[in-house]
C-alpha positions as CSV (number, residue, x, y, z in Angstrom):
1,M,109.3,82.7,76.7
2,R,110.8,81.2,79.7
3,D,109.8,80.9,83.2
4,Y,111.8,81.0,86.1
5,E,112.5,82.1,89.8
6,I,114.6,84.3,91.2
7,D,115.4,85.1,95.1
8,V,114.8,88.8,96.2
9,R,116.4,88.8,99.4
10,G,114.7,85.8,100.9
11,Q,111.4,86.0,98.9
12,P,111.2,83.9,96.1
13,L,109.6,85.6,92.7
14,Q,108.1,83.9,89.8
15,V,109.2,85.6,86.5
16,K,107.9,85.3,83.0
17,E,110.5,86.8,80.2
18,D,110.7,87.0,76.3
19,G,112.3,89.2,73.9
20,N,115.5,91.2,73.7
21,G,116.5,94.8,73.8
22,P,115.8,97.5,76.5
23,P,114.3,96.0,79.6
24,L,110.5,96.5,80.0
25,L,109.3,95.4,83.7
26,F,105.6,95.1,83.6
27,L,103.6,94.6,86.7
28,H,100.1,93.2,86.5
29,G,96.7,94.0,87.7
30,A,94.3,92.4,90.4
31,G,93.6,89.4,88.1
32,G,97.0,87.8,88.4
33,S,99.8,87.3,85.9
34,N,99.2,86.4,82.3
35,W,101.1,86.6,79.1
36,S,98.8,89.2,77.5
37,P,98.3,89.6,73.4
38,M,100.2,93.1,74.7
39,L,103.0,91.3,76.1
40,K,103.5,89.3,73.1
41,M,103.7,92.5,70.9
42,L,106.1,94.4,73.2
43,A,108.4,91.2,73.1
44,E,109.3,92.1,69.6
45,K,111.1,95.1,70.9
46,F,111.9,94.6,74.4
47,R,113.4,92.3,76.8
48,V,110.1,91.9,78.5
49,I,110.0,90.9,82.1
50,A,106.6,89.9,83.9
51,P,106.8,88.8,87.4
52,E,104.1,87.5,89.4
53,H,103.6,89.4,92.4
54,P,103.9,87.9,96.0
55,G,100.8,86.5,97.2
56,F,99.5,85.9,93.8
57,G,98.9,82.3,92.0
58,R,100.1,79.7,94.6
59,S,102.8,81.9,96.5
60,K,102.0,82.6,100.3
61,T,101.2,86.3,101.1
62,P,104.3,87.4,102.6
63,D,103.7,88.7,106.2
64,W,105.4,92.2,105.3
65,M,103.5,93.0,102.2
66,L,100.8,95.0,104.0
67,S,100.1,97.9,101.6
68,V,101.0,98.6,97.9
69,G,103.8,100.7,98.9
70,D,105.3,97.6,100.6
71,L,105.2,96.1,96.9
72,A,106.8,99.1,95.5
73,Y,109.5,98.7,97.7
74,F,109.9,95.1,96.8
75,Y,110.1,95.9,93.1
76,L,112.7,98.3,93.8
77,D,114.6,95.6,95.2
78,V,113.9,93.5,92.2
79,L,115.5,96.2,90.2
80,E,118.8,95.8,92.2
81,V,119.1,92.2,92.3
82,M,118.4,91.8,88.7
83,D,120.8,94.6,88.3
84,L,118.2,96.3,85.7
85,K,118.9,99.8,84.5
86,G,117.4,102.2,81.9
87,V,114.2,100.4,82.6
88,H,110.6,101.0,80.8
89,L,108.7,100.4,83.8
90,A,105.0,99.8,83.1
91,G,101.8,98.3,84.9
92,H,98.1,98.0,84.7
93,S,95.3,98.5,87.5
94,L,96.9,97.3,90.6
95,G,100.2,96.9,88.6
96,G,99.9,100.6,87.4
97,W,99.3,101.9,91.1
98,T,102.6,99.9,92.2
99,V,104.2,101.3,89.4
100,A,103.1,105.2,90.7
101,E,104.2,104.0,94.2
102,L,107.7,103.0,93.1
103,A,108.3,105.9,91.0
104,I,107.6,108.5,93.8
105,R,110.2,106.9,95.8
106,N,113.1,106.2,93.4
107,T,113.3,106.5,89.8
108,S,117.1,106.1,89.3
109,R,116.9,102.9,87.5
110,L,114.1,103.9,85.4
111,S,114.1,105.4,81.9
112,T,110.1,105.8,81.2
113,V,107.1,105.3,83.1
114,T,103.6,104.0,81.7
115,M,100.6,103.4,83.8
116,L,97.5,101.6,82.3
117,A,94.5,102.6,83.9
118,P,96.1,102.5,87.4
119,A,94.1,102.5,90.9
120,G,95.8,104.4,93.7
121,C,94.1,107.5,93.1
122,R,90.1,108.1,93.7
123,S,87.8,110.6,91.7
124,D,85.2,112.4,93.9
125,E,82.8,112.0,91.3
126,V,82.7,108.6,90.2
127,P,83.4,105.7,92.6
128,F,85.5,102.6,91.7
129,G,83.8,99.5,90.7
130,D,83.4,97.3,93.6
131,I,85.5,94.3,92.7
132,F,85.1,92.7,96.1
133,L,81.1,92.5,95.6
134,W,81.0,91.0,92.0
135,D,80.6,87.6,91.4
136,A,82.9,86.1,88.4
137,E,80.5,86.6,85.7
138,T,79.7,90.2,86.7
139,A,83.3,91.1,87.3
140,T,84.2,89.5,83.7
141,R,81.6,91.8,82.0
142,N,82.8,94.6,83.8
143,Q,86.2,94.4,82.6
144,F,85.3,94.6,79.1
145,Y,83.4,97.3,76.7
146,D,83.3,94.4,74.1
147,Q,81.2,91.8,75.4
148,K,81.7,89.4,73.0
149,I,85.1,89.4,74.5
150,A,83.4,89.1,77.8
151,E,81.4,86.0,76.5
152,E,84.5,84.4,75.4
153,R,85.9,84.6,78.7
154,I,82.7,83.8,80.7
155,K,82.9,80.3,78.6
156,L,86.3,79.7,80.0
157,L,85.2,80.3,84.0
158,P,84.3,76.7,84.8
159,Q,88.2,75.7,83.9
160,A,89.5,78.3,86.1
161,D,91.7,77.1,88.9
162,L,89.5,78.4,92.1
163,D,92.2,78.1,94.5
164,V,94.3,80.7,92.5
165,A,91.5,83.0,91.9
166,L,90.5,83.0,95.8
167,Q,94.4,83.5,96.5
168,N,94.5,86.6,94.3
169,K,91.6,87.9,95.6
170,A,92.4,87.7,99.2
171,T,95.9,89.0,98.4
172,V,94.0,92.0,96.6
173,A,91.8,92.5,99.7
174,R,94.8,92.7,101.9
175,L,96.6,95.6,99.8
176,A,93.3,97.6,98.8
177,W,90.4,96.8,100.8
178,T,90.5,99.9,102.7
179,P,90.9,102.7,101.9
180,R,89.4,101.0,98.7
181,L,91.5,100.9,95.8
182,H,93.6,104.2,96.5
183,N,96.2,105.5,98.9
184,P,95.1,109.0,100.0
185,Q,98.6,110.1,100.2
186,L,99.8,109.3,96.7
187,P,98.7,112.4,94.9
188,Y,100.7,114.6,97.2
189,W,103.8,112.9,95.9
190,L,103.0,112.3,92.3
191,H,105.3,115.4,91.7
192,R,108.3,113.2,92.5
193,I,107.7,111.3,89.3
194,D,110.6,113.0,87.3
195,K,111.0,110.4,84.2
196,P,108.8,110.8,80.9
197,T,105.3,109.4,81.9
198,Q,102.7,108.1,79.9
199,L,98.9,107.2,81.2
200,I,96.7,104.9,78.7
201,W,93.3,104.7,79.6
202,G,89.7,103.1,78.5
203,R,87.3,105.9,78.6
204,E,84.4,103.3,79.4
205,D,86.3,101.8,82.3
206,K,83.8,100.4,84.6
207,I,86.4,99.4,87.5
208,V,88.8,102.4,87.8
209,P,87.1,105.0,86.0
210,F,88.3,107.3,83.4
211,A,87.7,110.4,85.9
212,C,90.4,108.9,88.2
213,R,92.8,110.1,85.6
214,T,92.7,113.9,87.0
215,A,95.5,113.6,89.8
216,F,97.8,111.6,87.5
217,V,97.3,114.6,84.8
218,E,97.3,117.4,87.0
219,R,100.4,116.5,89.2
220,I,103.0,114.6,87.2
221,A,105.1,117.0,84.8
222,G,104.7,116.7,81.2
223,I,102.7,113.5,81.5
224,K,101.3,112.1,78.1
225,L,97.4,110.9,78.4
226,L,96.3,108.5,75.6
227,P,92.5,108.0,76.2
228,L,90.8,105.0,74.4
229,G,87.4,105.1,73.3
230,Q,85.1,101.9,73.1
231,S,87.4,100.1,75.7
232,G,86.9,99.0,79.3
233,H,89.4,98.2,82.1
234,S,91.4,95.4,80.5
235,L,92.7,97.7,77.5
236,H,95.8,95.4,77.6
237,T,93.9,92.8,76.0
238,E,90.9,94.6,74.4
239,R,92.8,97.1,72.8
240,A,96.4,95.4,73.0
241,K,97.7,96.5,69.3
242,E,97.2,100.2,70.6
243,C,98.6,99.9,73.6
244,A,101.5,98.4,72.3
245,E,102.0,100.6,69.7
246,A,101.9,103.6,72.2
247,M,104.2,102.0,74.6
248,I,106.7,100.9,71.6
249,S,106.8,104.9,70.4
250,F,107.0,106.4,73.7
251,C,109.7,104.2,74.9
252,G,111.6,104.7,71.6
253,E,111.2,108.5,71.9
254,H,112.2,108.9,75.3
255,G,114.7,105.8,76.2
256,K,118.3,106.1,76.4
């Protein structure tokens, strides 16, 4: 795997990349950038490109980034600057929401779309988990169905970089504090996603509940839904093998 920085119309962007094959651009969630077990598996089949969003890690939040829609426009610029075509676009949580916002705007450089437990659309029946209120231990427990994984992660919390964690949380609040974790306009434009689309979701998700799938399923033509039982929000870690296999199969079936 290699780490590098590119300039996107004056905005520096940190990128991790590994693998060969068709390009797969993965957009991370609210917790920040990480090279998850799922990405390691995908890199065996694809050229996996995993940037760190502006405003995450140690980068300053740019003045222009006021909404997830702004982040989506930024990644449209990334596709142009990197001259990526036939892209398998994927994202988790906040990144999945960004994927949806990008795809309703322009799919000309995309081959497929995969969203893993995306925020962006709310449910009238089940509220989002209040990620802004939970302490670090509670947030970690609520990410996973398997509490053994959560306990292992909790042991690592004292080693976490608090400055990075606070920066990430501040940027998420800027993008998704109000309205909380969704864009009321997004459901009206989901019909514009005209590439093969897959939705992967944990049934026991305590952060972006499985009930939030409804708008995506009802408004994106031909969408494929893969519900995963005994899985929480961090399904790309908790169920890495199933997610990677589903993406490899789906992208292989619909890739150019």
